DSSP file (Angstrom, degrees, kcal/mol; ACC not computed):
  #  RESIDUE AA STRUCTURE BP1 BP2  ACC     N-H-->O    O-->H-N    N-H-->O    O-->H-N    TCO  KAPPA ALPHA  PHI   PSI    X-CA   Y-CA   Z-CA
    1    1 A M              0   0    0      0, 0.0     2,-0.2     0, 0.0     3,-0.0   0.000 360.0 360.0 360.0 149.4   25.7   67.7   -1.1
    2    2 A G        -     0   0    0      1,-0.1     2,-0.3     0, 0.0     0, 0.0  -0.478 360.0 -96.7 -89.3 161.0   27.6   64.5   -1.5
    3    3 A K        -     0   0    0     -2,-0.2     2,-0.5     1,-0.1    -1,-0.1  -0.586  36.0-124.9 -77.1 133.8   26.4   61.4   -3.1
    4    4 A V        -     0   0    0     -2,-0.3     2,-0.4    -3,-0.0    -1,-0.1  -0.680  30.7-164.8 -81.6 126.1   25.1   58.7   -0.7
    5    5 A T        -     0   0    0     -2,-0.5     2,-0.3     2,-0.0    -1,-0.0  -0.852  11.1-136.7-114.0 150.0   26.9   55.5   -1.2
    6    6 A S        -     0   0    0     -2,-0.4     4,-0.1     2,-0.2     0, 0.0  -0.742  14.1-134.3-100.6 150.0   25.9   52.1    0.0
    7    7 A K  S    S+     0   0    0     -2,-0.3    -1,-0.1     2,-0.1    -2,-0.0   0.587  89.2  78.0 -78.3  -7.6   28.4   49.7    1.4
    8    8 A Y  S    S-     0   0    0      1,-0.1    -2,-0.2     2,-0.0     5,-0.1  -0.816  89.8-112.6-100.7 140.5   26.8   46.9   -0.8
    9    9 A P    >>  -     0   0    0      0, 0.0     3,-1.4     0, 0.0     4,-1.1  -0.306  32.4-108.4 -64.1 157.6   27.6   46.6   -4.4
   10   10 A E  T 34 S+     0   0    0      1,-0.3     3,-0.2     2,-0.2    -2,-0.0   0.817 116.0  55.9 -58.8 -35.7   24.7   47.4   -6.8
   11   11 A D  T 34 S+     0   0    0      1,-0.2    -1,-0.3     3,-0.0    -3,-0.0   0.651 105.6  51.8 -76.9 -13.4   24.2   43.8   -7.8
   12   12 A I  T <4 S+     0   0    0     -3,-1.4    -1,-0.2     2,-0.1    -2,-0.2   0.743  84.8 102.0 -92.2 -25.8   23.7   42.5   -4.2
   13   13 A K     <  -     0   0    0     -4,-1.1     2,-0.5    -3,-0.2    -3,-0.0  -0.303  62.3-148.7 -60.1 138.8   21.0   45.1   -3.3
   14   14 A M        -     0   0    0      4,-0.0    -1,-0.1     3,-0.0    -2,-0.1  -0.948   7.1-140.1-114.5 125.0   17.6   43.6   -3.2
   15   15 A T     >  -     0   0    0     -2,-0.5     4,-2.1     1,-0.1     5,-0.2  -0.321  27.7-108.7 -74.3 163.9   14.6   45.8   -4.1
   16   16 A L  H  > S+     0   0    0      1,-0.2     4,-2.6     2,-0.2     5,-0.2   0.879 120.5  56.1 -60.3 -38.3   11.4   45.5   -2.2
   17   17 A F  H  > S+     0   0    0      1,-0.2     4,-2.6     2,-0.2    -1,-0.2   0.923 107.6  47.7 -60.4 -45.0    9.8   43.9   -5.3
   18   18 A K  H  > S+     0   0    0      2,-0.2     4,-2.4     1,-0.2    -1,-0.2   0.886 111.5  51.1 -64.7 -38.6   12.5   41.1   -5.4
   19   19 A Q  H  X S+     0   0    0     -4,-2.1     4,-2.3     2,-0.2    -2,-0.2   0.923 112.6  45.2 -64.4 -44.7   12.1   40.5   -1.6
   20   20 A I  H  X S+     0   0    0     -4,-2.6     4,-2.7     2,-0.2     5,-0.2   0.914 113.3  50.3 -66.1 -42.4    8.3   40.1   -2.0
   21   21 A A  H  X S+     0   0    0     -4,-2.6     4,-2.2    -5,-0.2    -2,-0.2   0.899 111.9  48.1 -62.7 -40.2    8.6   37.9   -5.1
   22   22 A M  H  X S+     0   0    0     -4,-2.4     4,-2.3     2,-0.2    -1,-0.2   0.905 112.1  49.2 -66.9 -40.7   11.1   35.7   -3.2
   23   23 A F  H  X S+     0   0    0     -4,-2.3     4,-2.6     2,-0.2    -2,-0.2   0.926 112.2  47.5 -63.9 -45.0    8.8   35.5   -0.2
   24   24 A I  H  X S+     0   0    0     -4,-2.7     4,-2.6     1,-0.2    -2,-0.2   0.901 112.0  50.5 -63.8 -40.8    5.8   34.6   -2.3
   25   25 A S  H  X S+     0   0    0     -4,-2.2     4,-2.4    -5,-0.2    -1,-0.2   0.906 111.0  48.7 -63.2 -41.4    7.8   32.0   -4.2
   26   26 A L  H  X S+     0   0    0     -4,-2.3     4,-2.4     2,-0.2    -2,-0.2   0.925 112.5  47.5 -65.2 -44.5    9.0   30.4   -0.9
   27   27 A V  H  X S+     0   0    0     -4,-2.6     4,-2.6     1,-0.2    -2,-0.2   0.917 112.3  50.5 -61.9 -43.0    5.5   30.3    0.5
   28   28 A F  H  X S+     0   0    0     -4,-2.6     4,-2.5     1,-0.2    -2,-0.2   0.909 110.8  48.9 -60.9 -43.2    4.2   28.8   -2.7
   29   29 A L  H  X S+     0   0    0     -4,-2.4     4,-2.2     2,-0.2    -2,-0.2   0.899 111.8  48.6 -64.4 -42.1    7.0   26.1   -2.7
   30   30 A V  H  X S+     0   0    0     -4,-2.4     4,-2.4     2,-0.2    -2,-0.2   0.924 113.3  47.5 -64.4 -44.3    6.2   25.3    1.0
   31   31 A L  H  X S+     0   0    0     -4,-2.6     4,-2.6     2,-0.2    -2,-0.2   0.912 111.7  49.8 -62.9 -43.3    2.5   25.0    0.3
   32   32 A L  H  X S+     0   0    0     -4,-2.5     4,-2.3     2,-0.2    -1,-0.2   0.895 111.5  48.9 -63.8 -40.4    3.1   22.8   -2.8
   33   33 A T  H  X S+     0   0    0     -4,-2.2     4,-2.5     2,-0.2    -2,-0.2   0.920 112.5  48.0 -64.2 -44.4    5.3   20.5   -0.8
   34   34 A A  H  X S+     0   0    0     -4,-2.4     4,-2.4     2,-0.2    -2,-0.2   0.902 112.6  48.5 -64.0 -41.6    2.8   20.2    2.0
   35   35 A I  H  X S+     0   0    0     -4,-2.6     4,-2.5     2,-0.2    -1,-0.2   0.907 112.1  49.1 -65.7 -41.8    0.0   19.5   -0.4
   36   36 A T  H  X S+     0   0    0     -4,-2.3     4,-2.3     2,-0.2    -2,-0.2   0.924 112.6  47.5 -63.5 -44.7    2.0   16.9   -2.3
   37   37 A A  H  X S+     0   0    0     -4,-2.5     4,-2.2     1,-0.2    -2,-0.2   0.908 113.7  47.7 -63.4 -42.2    3.0   15.2    1.0
   38   38 A N  H  X S+     0   0    0     -4,-2.4     4,-2.5     2,-0.2    -2,-0.2   0.904 111.0  50.9 -65.7 -41.4   -0.6   15.2    2.2
   39   39 A N  H  X S+     0   0    0     -4,-2.5     4,-2.3     2,-0.2    -2,-0.2   0.902 111.0  48.7 -62.6 -41.8   -1.9   13.8   -1.1
   40   40 A F  H  X S+     0   0    0     -4,-2.3     4,-2.3     2,-0.2    -1,-0.2   0.910 111.2  49.9 -64.7 -41.9    0.6   11.0   -1.0
   41   41 A R  H  X S+     0   0    0     -4,-2.2     4,-2.3     1,-0.2    -2,-0.2   0.911 111.9  48.0 -63.2 -42.6   -0.3   10.2    2.6
   42   42 A Q  H  X S+     0   0    0     -4,-2.5     4,-2.6     2,-0.2    -1,-0.2   0.887 110.3  51.9 -66.0 -38.7   -4.0   10.1    1.7
   43   43 A S  H  X S+     0   0    0     -4,-2.3     4,-2.6     2,-0.2    -2,-0.2   0.907 109.7  50.3 -62.4 -41.5   -3.3    7.9   -1.3
   44   44 A S  H  X S+     0   0    0     -4,-2.3     4,-2.4     2,-0.2    -2,-0.2   0.925 112.4  45.6 -63.2 -45.8   -1.4    5.5    0.9
   45   45 A H  H  X S+     0   0    0     -4,-2.3     4,-2.3     2,-0.2    -2,-0.2   0.900 113.2  50.4 -65.2 -40.4   -4.3    5.3    3.5
   46   46 A F  H  X S+     0   0    0     -4,-2.6     4,-2.5     2,-0.2    -2,-0.2   0.933 111.9  47.0 -62.6 -45.8   -6.9    4.9    0.7
   47   47 A L  H  X S+     0   0    0     -4,-2.6     4,-2.6     2,-0.2     5,-0.2   0.895 110.4  53.0 -63.7 -40.4   -4.9    2.1   -0.9
   48   48 A Q  H  X S+     0   0    0     -4,-2.4     4,-2.1     1,-0.2    -1,-0.2   0.923 111.5  46.4 -59.8 -44.8   -4.4    0.4    2.5
   49   49 A G  H  X S+     0   0    0     -4,-2.3     4,-2.2     2,-0.2    -2,-0.2   0.904 112.1  49.8 -64.8 -42.6   -8.1    0.5    3.1
   50   50 A Q  H  X S+     0   0    0     -4,-2.5     4,-2.3     1,-0.2    -2,-0.2   0.914 112.7  46.7 -63.4 -43.0   -9.0   -0.8   -0.4
   51   51 A L  H  X S+     0   0    0     -4,-2.6     4,-2.5     2,-0.2    -1,-0.2   0.857 110.2  53.4 -69.8 -34.1   -6.5   -3.7   -0.1
   52   52 A Q  H  X S+     0   0    0     -4,-2.1     4,-2.4    -5,-0.2    -1,-0.2   0.921 110.3  47.8 -63.5 -42.7   -7.8   -4.6    3.4
   53   53 A S  H  X S+     0   0    0     -4,-2.2     4,-2.6     1,-0.2    -2,-0.2   0.903 111.3  50.7 -62.7 -41.6  -11.3   -4.7    2.0
   54   54 A M  H  X S+     0   0    0     -4,-2.3     4,-2.5     2,-0.2    -2,-0.2   0.900 110.0  49.8 -63.6 -41.1  -10.1   -6.9   -0.9
   55   55 A A  H  X S+     0   0    0     -4,-2.5     4,-2.4     2,-0.2    76,-0.2   0.918 112.6  47.0 -64.4 -43.7   -8.4   -9.3    1.5
   56   56 A N  H  X S+     0   0    0     -4,-2.4     4,-2.3     2,-0.2    -2,-0.2   0.912 112.8  49.4 -64.2 -42.3  -11.5   -9.6    3.7
   57   57 A D  H  X S+     0   0    0     -4,-2.6     4,-2.7     2,-0.2    -2,-0.2   0.919 112.8  46.5 -63.4 -43.9  -13.7  -10.1    0.6
   58   58 A M  H  X S+     0   0    0     -4,-2.5     4,-3.1     2,-0.2     5,-0.3   0.898 111.2  51.8 -67.3 -39.3  -11.4  -12.8   -0.8
   59   59 A A  H  X S+     0   0    0     -4,-2.4     4,-2.1    -5,-0.2    -1,-0.2   0.913 113.2  45.3 -62.3 -41.4  -11.2  -14.5    2.6
   60   60 A T  H  X S+     0   0    0     -4,-2.3     4,-2.3     2,-0.2    -2,-0.2   0.934 115.6  46.1 -66.5 -46.3  -15.0  -14.6    2.8
   61   61 A T  H  X S+     0   0    0     -4,-2.7     4,-2.0     2,-0.2    -2,-0.2   0.939 116.8  43.2 -63.0 -48.5  -15.5  -15.8   -0.7
   62   62 A L  H  X S+     0   0    0     -4,-3.1     4,-2.9     1,-0.2     5,-0.2   0.869 112.0  56.2 -65.9 -35.6  -12.8  -18.5   -0.5
   63   63 A G  H  X S+     0   0    0     -4,-2.1     4,-2.2    -5,-0.3    -2,-0.2   0.911 107.9  46.7 -62.0 -43.2  -14.1  -19.4    2.9
   64   64 A V  H  X S+     0   0    0     -4,-2.3     4,-1.3     2,-0.2    -1,-0.2   0.907 114.4  48.1 -65.1 -41.3  -17.6  -20.0    1.6
   65   65 A T  H  X S+     0   0    0     -4,-2.0     4,-1.3     1,-0.2     3,-0.2   0.906 112.5  47.9 -66.9 -41.6  -16.3  -22.0   -1.3
   66   66 A I  H  X S+     0   0    0     -4,-2.9     4,-3.0     1,-0.2     5,-0.2   0.875 104.3  61.9 -66.1 -36.1  -14.0  -24.1    0.9
   67   67 A A  H  X S+     0   0    0     -4,-2.2     4,-1.8     1,-0.2    -1,-0.2   0.870 102.9  49.8 -59.4 -36.8  -16.9  -24.8    3.3
   68   68 A T  H  X S+     0   0    0     -4,-1.3     4,-0.8    -3,-0.2    -1,-0.2   0.874 113.3  46.0 -70.2 -34.8  -18.8  -26.5    0.5
   69   69 A A  H  <>S+     0   0    0     -4,-1.3     5,-2.7     1,-0.2     3,-0.3   0.874 112.1  51.1 -72.6 -36.3  -15.8  -28.7   -0.3
   70   70 A V  H ><5S+     0   0    0     -4,-3.0     3,-1.8     1,-0.2    -2,-0.2   0.852 100.9  62.6 -68.2 -34.5  -15.2  -29.5    3.4
   71   71 A K  H 3<5S+     0   0    0     -4,-1.8    -1,-0.2     1,-0.3    -2,-0.2   0.854 110.0  40.3 -58.7 -34.7  -18.8  -30.5    3.9
   72   72 A D  T 3<5S-     0   0    0     -4,-0.8    -1,-0.3    -3,-0.3    -2,-0.2   0.294 113.5-119.2 -95.4   9.0  -18.1  -33.3    1.4
   73   73 A D  T < 5 +     0   0    0     -3,-1.8     2,-1.1     1,-0.2    -3,-0.2   0.871  57.0 159.3  53.7  40.9  -14.7  -34.1    2.8
   74   74 A D     >< +     0   0    0     -5,-2.7     4,-1.5     1,-0.2    -1,-0.2  -0.738  14.0 170.8 -97.6  87.9  -13.2  -33.2   -0.6
   75   75 A T  H  > S+     0   0    0     -2,-1.1     4,-2.3     1,-0.2    -1,-0.2   0.804  76.5  59.4 -69.2 -29.4   -9.5  -32.4    0.2
   76   76 A V  H  > S+     0   0    0      2,-0.2     4,-2.4     1,-0.2    -1,-0.2   0.905 105.0  49.3 -65.4 -40.8   -8.6  -32.3   -3.6
   77   77 A A  H  > S+     0   0    0      2,-0.2     4,-2.5     1,-0.2    -1,-0.2   0.891 109.8  51.6 -65.1 -39.3  -11.1  -29.5   -4.1
   78   78 A V  H  X S+     0   0    0     -4,-1.5     4,-2.3     2,-0.2    -2,-0.2   0.932 111.6  46.7 -62.4 -45.5   -9.7  -27.6   -1.1
   79   79 A E  H  X S+     0   0    0     -4,-2.3     4,-2.5     1,-0.2    -2,-0.2   0.885 112.1  50.9 -64.4 -39.4   -6.2  -27.9   -2.6
   80   80 A T  H  X S+     0   0    0     -4,-2.4     4,-2.5     2,-0.2    -2,-0.2   0.904 109.8  49.6 -65.6 -41.6   -7.4  -26.8   -6.0
   81   81 A L  H  X S+     0   0    0     -4,-2.5     4,-2.2     2,-0.2     5,-0.3   0.914 111.0  50.1 -62.4 -43.0   -9.1  -23.8   -4.6
   82   82 A F  H  X S+     0   0    0     -4,-2.3     4,-2.9     1,-0.2     5,-0.3   0.948 112.7  46.5 -58.6 -49.6   -5.9  -22.8   -2.7
   83   83 A N  H  X S+     0   0    0     -4,-2.5     4,-2.5     1,-0.2    -2,-0.2   0.897 110.5  52.9 -61.6 -41.8   -3.8  -23.2   -5.9
   84   84 A T  H  < S+     0   0    0     -4,-2.5     4,-0.3     1,-0.2    -1,-0.2   0.933 116.7  36.9 -61.8 -47.2   -6.3  -21.2   -8.0
   85   85 A V  H >< S+     0   0    0     -4,-2.2     3,-1.0     1,-0.2     5,-0.4   0.919 119.2  48.2 -72.0 -43.8   -6.3  -18.2   -5.6
   86   86 A F  H >< S+     0   0    0     -4,-2.9     3,-1.6    -5,-0.3     5,-0.4   0.858 102.3  61.8 -68.3 -36.0   -2.7  -18.4   -4.7
   87   87 A D  T 3< S+     0   0    0     -4,-2.5    -1,-0.2     1,-0.3    -2,-0.2   0.574  83.1  80.4 -70.9  -7.5   -1.3  -18.7   -8.2
   88   88 A S  T <  S-     0   0    0     -3,-1.0    -1,-0.3    -4,-0.3    -2,-0.2   0.774  98.0-131.9 -67.5 -24.1   -2.8  -15.3   -9.1
   89   89 A G  S <  S+     0   0    0     -3,-1.6    -2,-0.1    -4,-0.3    -3,-0.1   0.380  80.5 105.8  90.6  -4.4    0.2  -13.7   -7.4
   90   90 A Y  S    S+     0   0    0     -5,-0.4    60,-2.9    59,-0.1     2,-0.4   0.538  70.3  65.8 -84.2  -6.2   -1.8  -11.2   -5.4
   91   91 A Y  E     -A  149   0A   0     -5,-0.4    58,-0.3    58,-0.3    -2,-0.1  -0.932  55.2-165.1-123.7 139.7   -1.3  -13.1   -2.1
   92   92 A S  E    S+     0   0A   0     56,-2.6    17,-2.6    -2,-0.4     2,-0.3   0.743  81.1   5.2 -91.6 -26.1    1.9  -13.8   -0.1
   93   93 A S  E     -AB 148 108A   0     55,-1.5    55,-2.9    15,-0.2     2,-0.4  -0.975  52.3-175.3-157.5 146.5    0.3  -16.5    2.0
   94   94 A I  E     +AB 147 107A   0     13,-2.6    13,-2.8    -2,-0.3     2,-0.4  -0.990  18.4 173.3-136.6 128.0   -2.9  -18.4    2.4
   95   95 A S  E     -AB 146 106A   0     51,-2.4    51,-2.8    -2,-0.4     2,-0.5  -0.997  21.8-159.7-141.1 145.3   -3.5  -20.9    5.2
   96   96 A L  E     -AB 145 105A   0      9,-3.3     8,-3.0    -2,-0.4     9,-1.6  -0.986  19.2-176.7-121.3 118.4   -6.3  -22.9    6.6
   97   97 A K  E     -AB 144 103A   0     47,-2.6    47,-3.0    -2,-0.5     6,-0.2  -0.915  23.8-120.2-118.6 142.9   -5.9  -24.0   10.2
   98   98 A S  E >   -A  143   0A   0      4,-3.2     3,-2.0    -2,-0.4    45,-0.3  -0.159  39.4 -95.3 -69.9 172.6   -8.2  -26.3   12.2
   99   99 A T  T 3  S+     0   0    0     43,-0.9    44,-0.1     1,-0.3    -1,-0.1   0.754 128.6  54.4 -64.9 -23.4   -9.9  -25.0   15.4
  100  100 A D  T 3  S-     0   0    0      2,-0.1    -1,-0.3     0, 0.0    -2,-0.1   0.148 124.5-105.0 -95.5  20.2   -7.0  -26.6   17.4
  101  101 A N  S <  S+     0   0    0     -3,-2.0     2,-0.4     1,-0.2    -2,-0.1   0.666  71.2 146.1  69.9  22.0   -4.5  -24.6   15.3
  102  102 A Q        -     0   0    0      1,-0.0    -4,-3.2     2,-0.0     2,-0.5  -0.744  55.1-113.6 -86.7 137.0   -3.3  -27.5   13.2
  103  103 A V  E     +B   97   0A   0     -2,-0.4    -6,-0.2    -6,-0.2     3,-0.1  -0.578  36.7 173.7 -74.5 120.7   -2.4  -26.6    9.6
  104  104 A I  E    S-     0   0A   0     -8,-3.0     2,-0.3    -2,-0.5    -7,-0.2   0.864  72.1  -8.2 -90.1 -47.4   -4.8  -28.2    7.2
  105  105 A A  E     +B   96   0A   0     -9,-1.6    -9,-3.3     2,-0.0    -1,-0.4  -0.989  68.8 174.1-150.6 145.3   -3.5  -26.5    4.0
  106  106 A S  E     -B   95   0A   0     -2,-0.3     2,-0.4   -11,-0.2   -11,-0.2  -0.987  10.8-176.2-155.9 142.3   -1.0  -23.7    3.5
  107  107 A K  E     +B   94   0A   0    -13,-2.8   -13,-2.6    -2,-0.3     2,-0.3  -0.996  13.0 171.7-138.0 140.0    0.8  -21.8    0.7
  108  108 A E  E     -B   93   0A   0     -2,-0.4   -15,-0.2   -15,-0.2   -16,-0.1  -0.997  11.3-169.8-149.5 145.1    3.4  -19.1    1.0
  109  109 A Q        -     0   0    0    -17,-2.6     2,-0.1    -2,-0.3    -2,-0.0  -0.976  33.7-102.2-132.9 149.5    5.7  -17.2   -1.2
  110  110 A P        -     0   0    0      0, 0.0     2,-0.8     0, 0.0   -17,-0.0  -0.388  39.8-111.3 -68.2 148.4    8.6  -14.9   -0.4
  111  111 A I        +     0   0    0     -2,-0.1     2,-0.5     2,-0.0   -19,-0.0  -0.728  43.2 170.2 -86.8 111.4    7.9  -11.2   -0.8
  112  112 A V        -     0   0    0     -2,-0.8     2,-0.6     2,-0.0    40,-0.1  -0.989  17.4-158.2-122.0 122.3    9.8   -9.8   -3.7
  113  113 A I        -     0   0    0     -2,-0.5     3,-0.3     3,-0.1     2,-0.3  -0.899  13.8-170.4-107.3 118.3    9.0   -6.3   -4.8
  114  114 A V        +     0   0    0     -2,-0.6    42,-0.0     1,-0.2    -2,-0.0  -0.711  60.7  21.9-108.3 157.8    9.9   -5.5   -8.4
  115  115 A N  S    S+     0   0    0     -2,-0.3    -1,-0.2     1,-0.1    -2,-0.0   0.661 100.5  97.7  63.6  20.2   10.0   -2.2  -10.3
  116  116 A V  S    S-     0   0    0     -3,-0.3    -1,-0.1    43,-0.0    40,-0.1  -0.995  78.7-115.5-136.2 129.3   10.2   -0.2   -7.1
  117  117 A P    >>  -     0   0    0      0, 0.0     4,-1.7     0, 0.0     3,-0.5  -0.296  20.1-126.4 -64.2 148.2   13.4    1.2   -5.6
  118  118 A S  H 3> S+     0   0    0      1,-0.2     4,-2.4     2,-0.2     5,-0.2   0.825 108.5  61.3 -65.7 -31.5   14.5   -0.3   -2.3
  119  119 A W  H 3> S+     0   0    0      1,-0.2     4,-1.3     2,-0.2    -1,-0.2   0.864 105.3  48.9 -62.7 -33.9   14.8    3.2   -0.7
  120  120 A F  H <> S+     0   0    0     -3,-0.5     4,-1.7     2,-0.2    -2,-0.2   0.925 110.6  49.2 -70.8 -44.4   11.1    3.7   -1.4
  121  121 A V  H  < S+     0   0    0     -4,-1.7     5,-0.2     1,-0.2    -2,-0.2   0.899 113.7  46.6 -61.8 -40.8   10.1    0.4    0.1
  122  122 A S  H  < S+     0   0    0     -4,-2.4    -1,-0.2     1,-0.2    -2,-0.2   0.768 114.9  46.4 -74.7 -23.9   12.1    1.1    3.3
  123  123 A S  H  < S+     0   0    0     -4,-1.3     2,-0.6    -5,-0.2    -1,-0.2   0.687 100.6  71.9 -93.0 -17.7   10.8    4.7    3.7
  124  124 A V  S  < S-     0   0    0     -4,-1.7     2,-0.9    -5,-0.1    -1,-0.1  -0.874  74.3-144.2-102.2 122.3    7.1    3.9    3.1
  125  125 A D        +     0   0    0     -2,-0.6     2,-0.4     2,-0.0    -3,-0.1  -0.746  35.3 156.1 -87.1 109.3    5.4    2.1    6.0
  126  126 A F        -     0   0    0     -2,-0.9     2,-0.4    -5,-0.2    29,-0.1  -0.956  27.3-153.6-138.4 116.3    2.9   -0.2    4.4
  127  127 A S        -     0   0    0     -2,-0.4    -2,-0.0     1,-0.1     0, 0.0  -0.714  27.8-110.5 -92.4 140.6    1.6   -3.3    6.2
  128  128 A A        -     0   0    0     -2,-0.4    22,-0.1     1,-0.1    -1,-0.1  -0.533  38.6-119.3 -69.4 121.8    0.3   -6.2    4.1
  129  129 A P        -     0   0    0      0, 0.0    20,-2.5     0, 0.0     2,-0.4  -0.294  27.1-155.3 -64.5 146.5   -3.4   -6.5    4.6
  130  130 A K  E     -C  148   0A   0     18,-0.2     2,-0.4     2,-0.0    18,-0.2  -0.982   6.9-165.0-128.1 133.1   -4.8   -9.7    6.1
  131  131 A G  E     -C  147   0A   0     16,-3.2    16,-3.1    -2,-0.4     2,-0.3  -0.935   7.5-169.1-117.3 142.8   -8.2  -11.2    5.7
  132  132 A T  E     -C  146   0A   0     -2,-0.4     2,-0.3    14,-0.2    14,-0.2  -0.927   6.6-179.2-130.5 155.0   -9.7  -13.9    7.8
  133  133 A S  E     -C  145   0A   0     12,-2.1    12,-3.3    -2,-0.3     2,-0.5  -0.984  26.1-126.7-152.1 140.5  -12.7  -16.1    7.7
  134  134 A M  E     -C  144   0A   0     -2,-0.3     2,-0.5    10,-0.2    10,-0.2  -0.780  24.2-146.0 -88.7 129.2  -14.2  -18.9    9.9
  135  135 A I  E     -C  143   0A   0      8,-3.4     7,-3.1    -2,-0.5     8,-1.6  -0.836  14.5-161.4 -97.1 129.2  -14.9  -22.1    8.0
  136  136 A M  E     -C  141   0A   0     -2,-0.5     2,-0.7     5,-0.3   -65,-0.2  -0.890  16.8-155.1-112.7 141.7  -17.9  -24.0    9.1
  137  137 A K  E >  S-C  140   0A   0      3,-3.4     3,-1.5    -2,-0.4     2,-0.6  -0.847  78.0 -53.9-111.3  90.3  -18.7  -27.7    8.5
  138  138 A G  T 3  S-     0   0    0     -2,-0.7     4,-0.1     1,-0.2   -67,-0.0  -0.696 120.3 -23.9  74.5-120.7  -22.4  -27.5    8.8
  139  139 A W  T 3  S+     0   0    0     -2,-0.6    -1,-0.2    -3,-0.1    -3,-0.0   0.380 122.6  91.5-101.3   1.9  -23.0  -26.0   12.3
  140  140 A V  E <  S- C   0 137A   0     -3,-1.5    -3,-3.4     1,-0.0     2,-0.2  -0.830  83.4-115.0-102.5 131.1  -19.6  -27.0   13.6
  141  141 A P  E     + C   0 136A   0      0, 0.0    -5,-0.3     0, 0.0   -42,-0.2  -0.453  32.6 179.4 -62.8 129.1  -16.5  -24.8   13.3
  142  142 A Y  E     -     0   0A   0     -7,-3.1   -43,-0.9     1,-0.4     2,-0.3   0.819  51.0 -58.9 -99.6 -41.7  -14.0  -26.5   11.0
  143  143 A G  E     -AC  98 135A   0     -8,-1.6    -8,-3.4   -45,-0.3     2,-0.4  -0.987  48.6 -83.3 178.0-175.2  -11.1  -24.0   11.0
  144  144 A N  E     -AC  97 134A   0    -47,-3.0   -47,-2.6    -2,-0.3     2,-0.4  -0.959  27.6-151.7-119.7 133.2   -9.9  -20.5   10.2
  145  145 A L  E     -AC  96 133A   0    -12,-3.3   -12,-2.1    -2,-0.4     2,-0.4  -0.873  12.8-171.2-102.6 133.4   -8.8  -19.2    6.8
  146  146 A E  E     -AC  95 132A   0    -51,-2.8   -51,-2.4    -2,-0.4     2,-0.4  -0.992   3.9-173.6-129.6 128.6   -6.2  -16.5    6.6
  147  147 A I  E     -AC  94 131A   0    -16,-3.1   -16,-3.2    -2,-0.4     2,-0.5  -0.979   3.7-167.0-121.4 128.6   -5.2  -14.6    3.5
  148  148 A V  E     -AC  93 130A   0    -55,-2.9   -56,-2.6    -2,-0.4   -55,-1.5  -0.972  19.7-132.7-117.3 123.3   -2.3  -12.1    3.4
  149  149 A L  E     -A   91   0A   0    -20,-2.5   -58,-0.3    -2,-0.5   -59,-0.1  -0.377  22.6-110.7 -71.9 149.7   -2.0   -9.9    0.3
  150  150 A H    >   -     0   0    0    -60,-2.9     3,-0.7     1,-0.1     4,-0.4  -0.705  22.2-149.5 -78.2 125.8    1.3   -9.4   -1.4
  151  151 A P  T 3> S+     0   0    0      0, 0.0     4,-2.5     0, 0.0     5,-0.2   0.558  78.4  89.6 -77.4  -5.7    2.4   -5.8   -0.8
  152  152 A G  H 3> S+     0   0    0      1,-0.2     4,-2.4     2,-0.2     5,-0.2   0.888  85.8  50.8 -58.5 -42.1    4.3   -5.5   -4.1
  153  153 A Y  H <> S+     0   0    0     -3,-0.7     4,-2.5     2,-0.2    -1,-0.2   0.912 111.2  48.6 -61.9 -43.1    1.3   -4.3   -6.0
  154  154 A A  H  > S+     0   0    0     -4,-0.4     4,-2.7     2,-0.2     5,-0.2   0.920 111.5  48.6 -65.2 -44.0    0.6   -1.6   -3.3
  155  155 A Y  H  X S+     0   0    0     -4,-2.5     4,-2.5     2,-0.2    -1,-0.2   0.904 111.6  50.7 -62.3 -39.9    4.2   -0.4   -3.3
  156  156 A F  H  X S+     0   0    0     -4,-2.4     4,-2.4    -5,-0.2    -2,-0.2   0.933 111.8  47.0 -62.6 -45.9    4.2   -0.2   -7.1
  157  157 A Q  H  X S+     0   0    0     -4,-2.5     4,-2.2     1,-0.2    -2,-0.2   0.914 113.7  47.9 -62.8 -43.3    0.9    1.8   -7.1
  158  158 A L  H  X S+     0   0    0     -4,-2.7     4,-2.5     2,-0.2    -1,-0.2   0.887 111.1  50.7 -65.9 -37.8    2.3    4.2   -4.4
  159  159 A Y  H  X S+     0   0    0     -4,-2.5     4,-2.5    -5,-0.2    -1,-0.2   0.903 110.2  49.6 -66.6 -40.1    5.5    4.6   -6.3
  160  160 A Q  H  X S+     0   0    0     -4,-2.4     4,-2.3     2,-0.2    -2,-0.2   0.898 110.9  50.7 -63.0 -40.3    3.6    5.4   -9.5
  161  161 A T  H  X S+     0   0    0     -4,-2.2     4,-2.6     2,-0.2    -2,-0.2   0.917 110.2  49.1 -63.0 -44.2    1.6    7.9   -7.6
  162  162 A L  H  X S+     0   0    0     -4,-2.5     4,-2.6     2,-0.2     5,-0.2   0.917 110.6  50.2 -62.8 -43.2    4.7    9.6   -6.1
  163  163 A Q  H  X S+     0   0    0     -4,-2.5     4,-2.1     2,-0.2    -1,-0.2   0.917 111.9  48.0 -61.1 -42.8    6.3    9.8   -9.6
  164  164 A S  H  X S+     0   0    0     -4,-2.3     4,-2.3     2,-0.2    -2,-0.2   0.921 112.6  48.0 -64.1 -44.3    3.1   11.4  -11.0
  165  165 A M  H  X S+     0   0    0     -4,-2.6     4,-2.3     1,-0.2    -2,-0.2   0.898 111.4  50.4 -64.6 -39.3    2.9   13.9   -8.1
  166  166 A M  H  X S+     0   0    0     -4,-2.6     4,-2.5     2,-0.2    -1,-0.2   0.875 108.5  53.1 -66.3 -36.7    6.6   14.8   -8.5
  167  167 A L  H  X S+     0   0    0     -4,-2.1     4,-2.4    -5,-0.2    -2,-0.2   0.944 112.6  43.5 -62.1 -47.6    6.2   15.3  -12.2
  168  168 A W  H  < S+     0   0    0     -4,-2.3    -2,-0.2     1,-0.2    -1,-0.2   0.864 111.6  55.5 -66.4 -34.7    3.3   17.7  -11.6
  169  169 A F  H  < S+     0   0    0     -4,-2.3    -2,-0.2    -5,-0.2    -1,-0.2   0.926 110.6  44.3 -61.6 -45.5    5.3   19.4   -8.8
  170  170 A V  H  <        0   0    0     -4,-2.5    -2,-0.2     1,-0.3    -1,-0.2   0.892 360.0 360.0 -67.5 -40.5    8.2   20.0  -11.1
  171  171 A I     <        0   0    0     -4,-2.4    -1,-0.3    -5,-0.2    -2,-0.2   0.517 360.0 360.0 -64.7 360.0    5.9   21.3  -13.9
């Protein structure tokens, strides 16, 4: 009998073991990618919720504090409270509008995101959380306070999370 020859060279042939190992590796890689993407999405939603809660809490706290200053018609105290909160850098805008929508006090800064690549900022959809509070002067509505958080901190945290997950993914 003659020797059976294959039309494939010996180095191209794949044994069943190599095929199974390659399939398992591919499945493992797909699962790891899916888990990493899901973890990042959950981190993003969690951070969005935490920052929304922080914005609401700050709006309520600042609203109560402003209400005591408004009761005494102390505009200097209102301006000082605005400056104190705004100068922390965590907020992109703070505004107090009367019930007829006239601006009583307002502070705003441009949104500049540092230490995060622009491709990341453009690819991650993250809306800046906003907190509101009604300011009362006694029993009479005085105005509405609106606080918008600066999204730079959130983008930085998400980028750090992505870097950490990618490091573990590679390892």
